[in-house]
mmCIF file of the N, C-alpha and C atoms, coordinates in Angstrom:
data_MODEL
# 
_entry.id   MODEL 
# 
loop_
_atom_site.group_PDB 
_atom_site.id 
_atom_site.type_symbol 
_atom_site.label_atom_id 
_atom_site.label_alt_id 
_atom_site.label_comp_id 
_atom_site.label_asym_id 
_atom_site.label_entity_id 
_atom_site.label_seq_id 
_atom_site.pdbx_PDB_ins_code 
_atom_site.Cartn_x 
_atom_site.Cartn_y 
_atom_site.Cartn_z 
_atom_site.occupancy 
_atom_site.B_iso_or_equiv 
_atom_site.pdbx_formal_charge 
_atom_site.auth_seq_id 
_atom_site.auth_comp_id 
_atom_site.auth_asym_id 
_atom_site.auth_atom_id 
_atom_site.pdbx_PDB_model_num 
ATOM 1   N N  . MET A 1 1  ? 11.274  2.038  -2.578  1.00 0.00 ? 1  MET A N  1 
ATOM 2   C CA . MET A 1 1  ? 10.155  1.252  -2.106  1.00 0.00 ? 1  MET A CA 1 
ATOM 3   C C  . MET A 1 1  ? 8.903   1.593  -2.921  1.00 0.00 ? 1  MET A C  1 
ATOM 4   N N  . TYR A 1 2  ? 8.730   2.859  -3.278  1.00 0.00 ? 2  TYR A N  1 
ATOM 5   C CA . TYR A 1 2  ? 7.557   3.278  -4.037  1.00 0.00 ? 2  TYR A CA 1 
ATOM 6   C C  . TYR A 1 2  ? 7.495   2.546  -5.373  1.00 0.00 ? 2  TYR A C  1 
ATOM 7   N N  . ILE A 1 3  ? 8.621   2.478  -6.056  1.00 0.00 ? 3  ILE A N  1 
ATOM 8   C CA . ILE A 1 3  ? 8.661   1.828  -7.365  1.00 0.00 ? 3  ILE A CA 1 
ATOM 9   C C  . ILE A 1 3  ? 8.374   0.338  -7.238  1.00 0.00 ? 3  ILE A C  1 
ATOM 10  N N  . ALA A 1 4  ? 8.909   -0.293 -6.212  1.00 0.00 ? 4  ALA A N  1 
ATOM 11  C CA . ALA A 1 4  ? 8.675   -1.726 -6.011  1.00 0.00 ? 4  ALA A CA 1 
ATOM 12  C C  . ALA A 1 4  ? 7.190   -2.004 -5.785  1.00 0.00 ? 4  ALA A C  1 
ATOM 13  N N  . ILE A 1 5  ? 6.545   -1.173 -4.999  1.00 0.00 ? 5  ILE A N  1 
ATOM 14  C CA . ILE A 1 5  ? 5.113   -1.352 -4.747  1.00 0.00 ? 5  ILE A CA 1 
ATOM 15  C C  . ILE A 1 5  ? 4.321   -1.099 -6.025  1.00 0.00 ? 5  ILE A C  1 
ATOM 16  N N  . MET A 1 6  ? 4.710   -0.076 -6.774  1.00 0.00 ? 6  MET A N  1 
ATOM 17  C CA . MET A 1 6  ? 4.026   0.219  -8.028  1.00 0.00 ? 6  MET A CA 1 
ATOM 18  C C  . MET A 1 6  ? 4.130   -0.964 -8.992  1.00 0.00 ? 6  MET A C  1 
ATOM 19  N N  . GLN A 1 7  ? 5.299   -1.573 -9.071  1.00 0.00 ? 7  GLN A N  1 
ATOM 20  C CA . GLN A 1 7  ? 5.477   -2.737 -9.941  1.00 0.00 ? 7  GLN A CA 1 
ATOM 21  C C  . GLN A 1 7  ? 4.591   -3.897 -9.492  1.00 0.00 ? 7  GLN A C  1 
ATOM 22  N N  . ARG A 1 8  ? 4.491   -4.109 -8.188  1.00 0.00 ? 8  ARG A N  1 
ATOM 23  C CA . ARG A 1 8  ? 3.639   -5.194 -7.673  1.00 0.00 ? 8  ARG A CA 1 
ATOM 24  C C  . ARG A 1 8  ? 2.170   -4.937 -7.996  1.00 0.00 ? 8  ARG A C  1 
ATOM 25  N N  . VAL A 1 9  ? 1.747   -3.681 -7.913  1.00 0.00 ? 9  VAL A N  1 
ATOM 26  C CA . VAL A 1 9  ? 0.364   -3.341 -8.249  1.00 0.00 ? 9  VAL A CA 1 
ATOM 27  C C  . VAL A 1 9  ? 0.108   -3.622 -9.725  1.00 0.00 ? 9  VAL A C  1 
ATOM 28  N N  . LEU A 1 10 ? 1.063   -3.277 -10.567 1.00 0.00 ? 10 LEU A N  1 
ATOM 29  C CA . LEU A 1 10 ? 0.906   -3.535 -11.997 1.00 0.00 ? 10 LEU A CA 1 
ATOM 30  C C  . LEU A 1 10 ? 0.883   -5.031 -12.295 1.00 0.00 ? 10 LEU A C  1 
ATOM 31  N N  . GLU A 1 11 ? 1.695   -5.804 -11.582 1.00 0.00 ? 11 GLU A N  1 
ATOM 32  C CA . GLU A 1 11 ? 1.760   -7.250 -11.800 1.00 0.00 ? 11 GLU A CA 1 
ATOM 33  C C  . GLU A 1 11 ? 0.530   -7.972 -11.257 1.00 0.00 ? 11 GLU A C  1 
ATOM 34  N N  . LYS A 1 12 ? 0.129   -7.625 -10.039 1.00 0.00 ? 12 LYS A N  1 
ATOM 35  C CA . LYS A 1 12 ? -0.906  -8.388 -9.336  1.00 0.00 ? 12 LYS A CA 1 
ATOM 36  C C  . LYS A 1 12 ? -2.287  -7.755 -9.394  1.00 0.00 ? 12 LYS A C  1 
ATOM 37  N N  . GLY A 1 13 ? -2.373  -6.527 -9.845  1.00 0.00 ? 13 GLY A N  1 
ATOM 38  C CA . GLY A 1 13 ? -3.666  -5.862 -9.933  1.00 0.00 ? 13 GLY A CA 1 
ATOM 39  C C  . GLY A 1 13 ? -3.967  -5.034 -8.690  1.00 0.00 ? 13 GLY A C  1 
ATOM 40  N N  . GLU A 1 14 ? -5.097  -4.375 -8.741  1.00 0.00 ? 14 GLU A N  1 
ATOM 41  C CA . GLU A 1 14 ? -5.469  -3.442 -7.677  1.00 0.00 ? 14 GLU A CA 1 
ATOM 42  C C  . GLU A 1 14 ? -5.805  -4.133 -6.360  1.00 0.00 ? 14 GLU A C  1 
ATOM 43  N N  . ASP A 1 15 ? -6.135  -5.406 -6.400  1.00 0.00 ? 15 ASP A N  1 
ATOM 44  C CA . ASP A 1 15 ? -6.420  -6.139 -5.162  1.00 0.00 ? 15 ASP A CA 1 
ATOM 45  C C  . ASP A 1 15 ? -5.183  -6.257 -4.278  1.00 0.00 ? 15 ASP A C  1 
ATOM 46  N N  . PHE A 1 16 ? -4.009  -6.135 -4.879  1.00 0.00 ? 16 PHE A N  1 
ATOM 47  C CA . PHE A 1 16 ? -2.760  -6.204 -4.122  1.00 0.00 ? 16 PHE A CA 1 
ATOM 48  C C  . PHE A 1 16 ? -2.711  -5.114 -3.056  1.00 0.00 ? 16 PHE A C  1 
ATOM 49  N N  . ILE A 1 17 ? -3.232  -3.943 -3.365  1.00 0.00 ? 17 ILE A N  1 
ATOM 50  C CA . ILE A 1 17 ? -3.159  -2.812 -2.437  1.00 0.00 ? 17 ILE A CA 1 
ATOM 51  C C  . ILE A 1 17 ? -3.823  -3.169 -1.112  1.00 0.00 ? 17 ILE A C  1 
ATOM 52  N N  . GLU A 1 18 ? -5.035  -3.676 -1.185  1.00 0.00 ? 18 GLU A N  1 
ATOM 53  C CA . GLU A 1 18 ? -5.772  -3.997 0.047   1.00 0.00 ? 18 GLU A CA 1 
ATOM 54  C C  . GLU A 1 18 ? -5.165  -5.191 0.779   1.00 0.00 ? 18 GLU A C  1 
ATOM 55  N N  . SER A 1 19 ? -4.778  -6.212 0.041   1.00 0.00 ? 19 SER A N  1 
ATOM 56  C CA . SER A 1 19 ? -4.212  -7.393 0.703   1.00 0.00 ? 19 SER A CA 1 
ATOM 57  C C  . SER A 1 19 ? -2.869  -7.062 1.355   1.00 0.00 ? 19 SER A C  1 
ATOM 58  N N  . GLU A 1 20 ? -2.066  -6.245 0.710   1.00 0.00 ? 20 GLU A N  1 
ATOM 59  C CA . GLU A 1 20 ? -0.774  -5.855 1.282   1.00 0.00 ? 20 GLU A CA 1 
ATOM 60  C C  . GLU A 1 20 ? -0.977  -4.955 2.498   1.00 0.00 ? 20 GLU A C  1 
ATOM 61  N N  . ARG A 1 21 ? -1.974  -4.083 2.433   1.00 0.00 ? 21 ARG A N  1 
ATOM 62  C CA . ARG A 1 21 ? -2.267  -3.208 3.570   1.00 0.00 ? 21 ARG A CA 1 
ATOM 63  C C  . ARG A 1 21 ? -2.653  -4.036 4.790   1.00 0.00 ? 21 ARG A C  1 
ATOM 64  N N  . GLU A 1 22 ? -3.477  -5.040 4.597   1.00 0.00 ? 22 GLU A N  1 
ATOM 65  C CA . GLU A 1 22 ? -3.872  -5.916 5.705   1.00 0.00 ? 22 GLU A CA 1 
ATOM 66  C C  . GLU A 1 22 ? -2.664  -6.686 6.247   1.00 0.00 ? 22 GLU A C  1 
ATOM 67  N N  . ARG A 1 23 ? -1.804  -7.156 5.355   1.00 0.00 ? 23 ARG A N  1 
ATOM 68  C CA . ARG A 1 23 ? -0.622  -7.901 5.773   1.00 0.00 ? 23 ARG A CA 1 
ATOM 69  C C  . ARG A 1 23 ? 0.306   -7.022 6.609   1.00 0.00 ? 23 ARG A C  1 
ATOM 70  N N  . VAL A 1 24 ? 0.540   -5.798 6.151   1.00 0.00 ? 24 VAL A N  1 
ATOM 71  C CA . VAL A 1 24 ? 1.438   -4.882 6.859   1.00 0.00 ? 24 VAL A CA 1 
ATOM 72  C C  . VAL A 1 24 ? 0.844   -4.487 8.207   1.00 0.00 ? 24 VAL A C  1 
ATOM 73  N N  . LYS A 1 25 ? -0.464  -4.250 8.254   1.00 0.00 ? 25 LYS A N  1 
ATOM 74  C CA . LYS A 1 25 ? -1.097  -3.920 9.538   1.00 0.00 ? 25 LYS A CA 1 
ATOM 75  C C  . LYS A 1 25 ? -0.942  -5.063 10.533  1.00 0.00 ? 25 LYS A C  1 
ATOM 76  N N  . GLY A 1 26 ? -1.017  -6.287 10.052  1.00 0.00 ? 26 GLY A N  1 
ATOM 77  C CA . GLY A 1 26 ? -0.810  -7.443 10.915  1.00 0.00 ? 26 GLY A CA 1 
ATOM 78  C C  . GLY A 1 26 ? 0.607   -7.501 11.453  1.00 0.00 ? 26 GLY A C  1 
ATOM 79  N N  . LEU A 1 27 ? 1.559   -7.149 10.625  1.00 0.00 ? 27 LEU A N  1 
ATOM 80  C CA . LEU A 1 27 ? 2.956   -7.139 11.057  1.00 0.00 ? 27 LEU A CA 1 
ATOM 81  C C  . LEU A 1 27 ? 3.212   -6.051 12.091  1.00 0.00 ? 27 LEU A C  1 
ATOM 82  N N  . GLN A 1 28 ? 2.512   -4.941 11.978  1.00 0.00 ? 28 GLN A N  1 
ATOM 83  C CA . GLN A 1 28 ? 2.713   -3.839 12.916  1.00 0.00 ? 28 GLN A CA 1 
ATOM 84  C C  . GLN A 1 28 ? 2.362   -4.232 14.342  1.00 0.00 ? 28 GLN A C  1 
ATOM 85  N N  . GLY A 1 29 ? 1.479   -5.178 14.512  1.00 0.00 ? 29 GLY A N  1 
ATOM 86  C CA . GLY A 1 29 ? 1.072   -5.600 15.841  1.00 0.00 ? 29 GLY A CA 1 
ATOM 87  C C  . GLY A 1 29 ? 2.105   -6.458 16.549  1.00 0.00 ? 29 GLY A C  1 
ATOM 88  N N  . LYS A 1 30 ? 3.130   -6.859 15.831  1.00 0.00 ? 30 LYS A N  1 
ATOM 89  C CA . LYS A 1 30 ? 4.156   -7.726 16.418  1.00 0.00 ? 30 LYS A CA 1 
ATOM 90  C C  . LYS A 1 30 ? 5.300   -6.897 16.983  1.00 0.00 ? 30 LYS A C  1 
ATOM 91  N N  . LYS A 1 31 ? 6.135   -7.548 17.760  1.00 0.00 ? 31 LYS A N  1 
ATOM 92  C CA . LYS A 1 31 ? 7.281   -6.874 18.354  1.00 0.00 ? 31 LYS A CA 1 
ATOM 93  C C  . LYS A 1 31 ? 8.347   -6.670 17.274  1.00 0.00 ? 31 LYS A C  1 
ATOM 94  N N  . LEU A 1 32 ? 8.627   -5.401 16.956  1.00 0.00 ? 32 LEU A N  1 
ATOM 95  C CA . LEU A 1 32 ? 9.575   -5.062 15.904  1.00 0.00 ? 32 LEU A CA 1 
ATOM 96  C C  . LEU A 1 32 ? 10.511  -3.961 16.375  1.00 0.00 ? 32 LEU A C  1 
ATOM 97  N N  . SER A 1 33 ? 11.631  -3.856 15.699  1.00 0.00 ? 33 SER A N  1 
ATOM 98  C CA . SER A 1 33 ? 12.563  -2.775 16.001  1.00 0.00 ? 33 SER A CA 1 
ATOM 99  C C  . SER A 1 33 ? 11.958  -1.454 15.523  1.00 0.00 ? 33 SER A C  1 
ATOM 100 N N  . PRO A 1 34 ? 12.388  -0.341 16.102  1.00 0.00 ? 34 PRO A N  1 
ATOM 101 C CA . PRO A 1 34 ? 11.862  0.964  15.676  1.00 0.00 ? 34 PRO A CA 1 
ATOM 102 C C  . PRO A 1 34 ? 12.076  1.232  14.184  1.00 0.00 ? 34 PRO A C  1 
ATOM 103 N N  . SER A 1 35 ? 13.201  0.790  13.643  1.00 0.00 ? 35 SER A N  1 
ATOM 104 C CA . SER A 1 35 ? 13.454  1.025  12.220  1.00 0.00 ? 35 SER A CA 1 
ATOM 105 C C  . SER A 1 35 ? 12.490  0.219  11.351  1.00 0.00 ? 35 SER A C  1 
ATOM 106 N N  . LYS A 1 36 ? 12.162  -0.999 11.767  1.00 0.00 ? 36 LYS A N  1 
ATOM 107 C CA . LYS A 1 36 ? 11.223  -1.830 11.015  1.00 0.00 ? 36 LYS A CA 1 
ATOM 108 C C  . LYS A 1 36 ? 9.813   -1.252 11.110  1.00 0.00 ? 36 LYS A C  1 
ATOM 109 N N  . LYS A 1 37 ? 9.447   -0.728 12.283  1.00 0.00 ? 37 LYS A N  1 
ATOM 110 C CA . LYS A 1 37 ? 8.139   -0.091 12.437  1.00 0.00 ? 37 LYS A CA 1 
ATOM 111 C C  . LYS A 1 37 ? 8.013   1.116  11.509  1.00 0.00 ? 37 LYS A C  1 
ATOM 112 N N  . LEU A 1 38 ? 9.086   1.884  11.406  1.00 0.00 ? 38 LEU A N  1 
ATOM 113 C CA . LEU A 1 38 ? 9.090   3.048  10.530  1.00 0.00 ? 38 LEU A CA 1 
ATOM 114 C C  . LEU A 1 38 ? 8.962   2.621  9.069   1.00 0.00 ? 38 LEU A C  1 
ATOM 115 N N  . LEU A 1 39 ? 9.651   1.563  8.698   1.00 0.00 ? 39 LEU A N  1 
ATOM 116 C CA . LEU A 1 39 ? 9.577   1.033  7.341   1.00 0.00 ? 39 LEU A CA 1 
ATOM 117 C C  . LEU A 1 39 ? 8.146   0.600  7.003   1.00 0.00 ? 39 LEU A C  1 
ATOM 118 N N  . LEU A 1 40 ? 7.492   -0.070 7.935   1.00 0.00 ? 40 LEU A N  1 
ATOM 119 C CA . LEU A 1 40 ? 6.115   -0.508 7.713   1.00 0.00 ? 40 LEU A CA 1 
ATOM 120 C C  . LEU A 1 40 ? 5.161   0.683  7.623   1.00 0.00 ? 40 LEU A C  1 
ATOM 121 N N  . GLU A 1 41 ? 5.426   1.717  8.409   1.00 0.00 ? 41 GLU A N  1 
ATOM 122 C CA . GLU A 1 41 ? 4.600   2.917  8.354   1.00 0.00 ? 41 GLU A CA 1 
ATOM 123 C C  . GLU A 1 41 ? 4.732   3.593  6.987   1.00 0.00 ? 41 GLU A C  1 
ATOM 124 N N  . HIS A 1 42 ? 5.959   3.656  6.480   1.00 0.00 ? 42 HIS A N  1 
ATOM 125 C CA . HIS A 1 42 ? 6.182   4.222  5.146   1.00 0.00 ? 42 HIS A CA 1 
ATOM 126 C C  . HIS A 1 42 ? 5.455   3.399  4.083   1.00 0.00 ? 42 HIS A C  1 
ATOM 127 N N  . ARG A 1 43 ? 5.509   2.093  4.230   1.00 0.00 ? 43 ARG A N  1 
ATOM 128 C CA . ARG A 1 43 ? 4.845   1.199  3.272   1.00 0.00 ? 43 ARG A CA 1 
ATOM 129 C C  . ARG A 1 43 ? 3.328   1.433  3.276   1.00 0.00 ? 43 ARG A C  1 
ATOM 130 N N  . LEU A 1 44 ? 2.750   1.587  4.460   1.00 0.00 ? 44 LEU A N  1 
ATOM 131 C CA . LEU A 1 44 ? 1.314   1.871  4.550   1.00 0.00 ? 44 LEU A CA 1 
ATOM 132 C C  . LEU A 1 44 ? 0.968   3.216  3.913   1.00 0.00 ? 44 LEU A C  1 
ATOM 133 N N  . ASN A 1 45 ? 1.829   4.204  4.095   1.00 0.00 ? 45 ASN A N  1 
ATOM 134 C CA . ASN A 1 45 ? 1.592   5.512  3.489   1.00 0.00 ? 45 ASN A CA 1 
ATOM 135 C C  . ASN A 1 45 ? 1.604   5.419  1.966   1.00 0.00 ? 45 ASN A C  1 
ATOM 136 N N  . ILE A 1 46 ? 2.537   4.657  1.426   1.00 0.00 ? 46 ILE A N  1 
ATOM 137 C CA . ILE A 1 46 ? 2.615   4.477  -0.026  1.00 0.00 ? 46 ILE A CA 1 
ATOM 138 C C  . ILE A 1 46 ? 1.377   3.744  -0.527  1.00 0.00 ? 46 ILE A C  1 
ATOM 139 N N  . LEU A 1 47 ? 0.977   2.699  0.178   1.00 0.00 ? 47 LEU A N  1 
ATOM 140 C CA . LEU A 1 47 ? -0.222  1.954  -0.217  1.00 0.00 ? 47 LEU A CA 1 
ATOM 141 C C  . LEU A 1 47 ? -1.461  2.852  -0.167  1.00 0.00 ? 47 LEU A C  1 
ATOM 142 N N  . ALA A 1 48 ? -1.527  3.723  0.823   1.00 0.00 ? 48 ALA A N  1 
ATOM 143 C CA . ALA A 1 48 ? -2.654  4.652  0.926   1.00 0.00 ? 48 ALA A CA 1 
ATOM 144 C C  . ALA A 1 48 ? -2.662  5.610  -0.261  1.00 0.00 ? 48 ALA A C  1 
ATOM 145 N N  . ALA A 1 49 ? -1.484  6.029  -0.706  1.00 0.00 ? 49 ALA A N  1 
ATOM 146 C CA . ALA A 1 49 ? -1.400  6.915  -1.867  1.00 0.00 ? 49 ALA A CA 1 
ATOM 147 C C  . ALA A 1 49 ? -1.912  6.205  -3.115  1.00 0.00 ? 49 ALA A C  1 
ATOM 148 N N  . PHE A 1 50 ? -1.566  4.942  -3.269  1.00 0.00 ? 50 PHE A N  1 
ATOM 149 C CA . PHE A 1 50 ? -2.050  4.181  -4.417  1.00 0.00 ? 50 PHE A CA 1 
ATOM 150 C C  . PHE A 1 50 ? -3.558  3.969  -4.326  1.00 0.00 ? 50 PHE A C  1 
ATOM 151 N N  . LYS A 1 51 ? -4.053  3.724  -3.144  1.00 0.00 ? 51 LYS A N  1 
ATOM 152 C CA . LYS A 1 51 ? -5.494  3.522  -2.969  1.00 0.00 ? 51 LYS A CA 1 
ATOM 153 C C  . LYS A 1 51 ? -6.236  4.808  -3.298  1.00 0.00 ? 51 LYS A C  1 
ATOM 154 N N  . HIS A 1 52 ? -5.694  5.937  -2.862  1.00 0.00 ? 52 HIS A N  1 
ATOM 155 C CA . HIS A 1 52 ? -6.307  7.238  -3.145  1.00 0.00 ? 52 HIS A CA 1 
ATOM 156 C C  . HIS A 1 52 ? -6.274  7.516  -4.645  1.00 0.00 ? 52 HIS A C  1 
ATOM 157 N N  . THR A 1 53 ? -5.173  7.204  -5.295  1.00 0.00 ? 53 THR A N  1 
ATOM 158 C CA . THR A 1 53 ? -5.042  7.406  -6.733  1.00 0.00 ? 53 THR A CA 1 
ATOM 159 C C  . THR A 1 53 ? -6.062  6.558  -7.478  1.00 0.00 ? 53 THR A C  1 
ATOM 160 N N  . LYS A 1 54 ? -6.248  5.334  -7.026  1.00 0.00 ? 54 LYS A N  1 
ATOM 161 C CA . LYS A 1 54 ? -7.212  4.418  -7.649  1.00 0.00 ? 54 LYS A CA 1 
ATOM 162 C C  . LYS A 1 54 ? -8.619  5.000  -7.577  1.00 0.00 ? 54 LYS A C  1 
ATOM 163 N N  . SER A 1 55 ? -9.037  5.489  -6.413  1.00 0.00 ? 55 SER A N  1 
ATOM 164 C CA . SER A 1 55 ? -10.392 6.007  -6.265  1.00 0.00 ? 55 SER A CA 1 
ATOM 165 C C  . SER A 1 55 ? -10.562 7.315  -7.030  1.00 0.00 ? 55 SER A C  1 
ATOM 166 N N  . THR A 1 56 ? -9.544  8.149  -7.077  1.00 0.00 ? 56 THR A N  1 
ATOM 167 C CA . THR A 1 56 ? -9.613  9.398  -7.816  1.00 0.00 ? 56 THR A CA 1 
ATOM 168 C C  . THR A 1 56 ? -9.712  9.125  -9.306  1.00 0.00 ? 56 THR A C  1 
ATOM 169 N N  . THR A 1 57 ? -8.949  8.176  -9.792  1.00 0.00 ? 57 THR A N  1 
ATOM 170 C CA . THR A 1 57 ? -8.964  7.829  -11.205 1.00 0.00 ? 57 THR A CA 1 
ATOM 171 C C  . THR A 1 57 ? -10.317 7.265  -11.613 1.00 0.00 ? 57 THR A C  1 
ATOM 172 N N  . SER A 1 58 ? -10.877 6.393  -10.808 1.00 0.00 ? 58 SER A N  1 
ATOM 173 C CA . SER A 1 58 ? -12.168 5.801  -11.155 1.00 0.00 ? 58 SER A CA 1 
ATOM 174 C C  . SER A 1 58 ? -13.282 6.836  -11.098 1.00 0.00 ? 58 SER A C  1 
ATOM 175 N N  . ASP A 1 59 ? -13.188 7.811  -10.198 1.00 0.00 ? 59 ASP A N  1 
ATOM 176 C CA . ASP A 1 59 ? -14.189 8.866  -10.131 1.00 0.00 ? 59 ASP A CA 1 
ATOM 177 C C  . ASP A 1 59 ? -14.169 9.711  -11.398 1.00 0.00 ? 59 ASP A C  1 
ATOM 178 N N  . LYS A 1 60 ? -12.988 10.007 -11.904 1.00 0.00 ? 60 LYS A N  1 
ATOM 179 C CA . LYS A 1 60 ? -12.866 10.835 -13.094 1.00 0.00 ? 60 LYS A CA 1 
ATOM 180 C C  . LYS A 1 60 ? -13.333 10.100 -14.338 1.00 0.00 ? 60 LYS A C  1 
ATOM 181 N N  . SER A 1 61 ? -13.168 8.796  -14.377 1.00 0.00 ? 61 SER A N  1 
ATOM 182 C CA . SER A 1 61 ? -13.563 8.052  -15.564 1.00 0.00 ? 61 SER A CA 1 
ATOM 183 C C  . SER A 1 61 ? -15.080 7.998  -15.717 1.00 0.00 ? 61 SER A C  1 
ATOM 184 N N  . GLU A 1 62 ? -15.804 8.248  -14.637 1.00 0.00 ? 62 GLU A N  1 
ATOM 185 C CA . GLU A 1 62 ? -17.257 8.227  -14.705 1.00 0.00 ? 62 GLU A CA 1 
ATOM 186 C C  . GLU A 1 62 ? -17.817 9.484  -15.347 1.00 0.00 ? 62 GLU A C  1 
ATOM 187 N N  . LEU A 1 63 ? -17.012 10.530 -15.413 1.00 0.00 ? 63 LEU A N  1 
ATOM 188 C CA . LEU A 1 63 ? -17.499 11.795 -15.974 1.00 0.00 ? 63 LEU A CA 1 
ATOM 189 C C  . LEU A 1 63 ? -17.551 11.717 -17.436 1.00 0.00 ? 63 LEU A C  1 
# 
């Protein structure tokens, strides 16, 4: 899943991270099986890692 998300970020740009995060959060509010909820939670964690990497990288480039 990590690689698939990374490929999407490379294809669609950094805006994908925020739009996908909003989409997944919307899905979490619906009635889902426990396994699907866990999958969405993992996806949000991966997206958060990419978002953190983005902000860390941009901070370093300013130096």
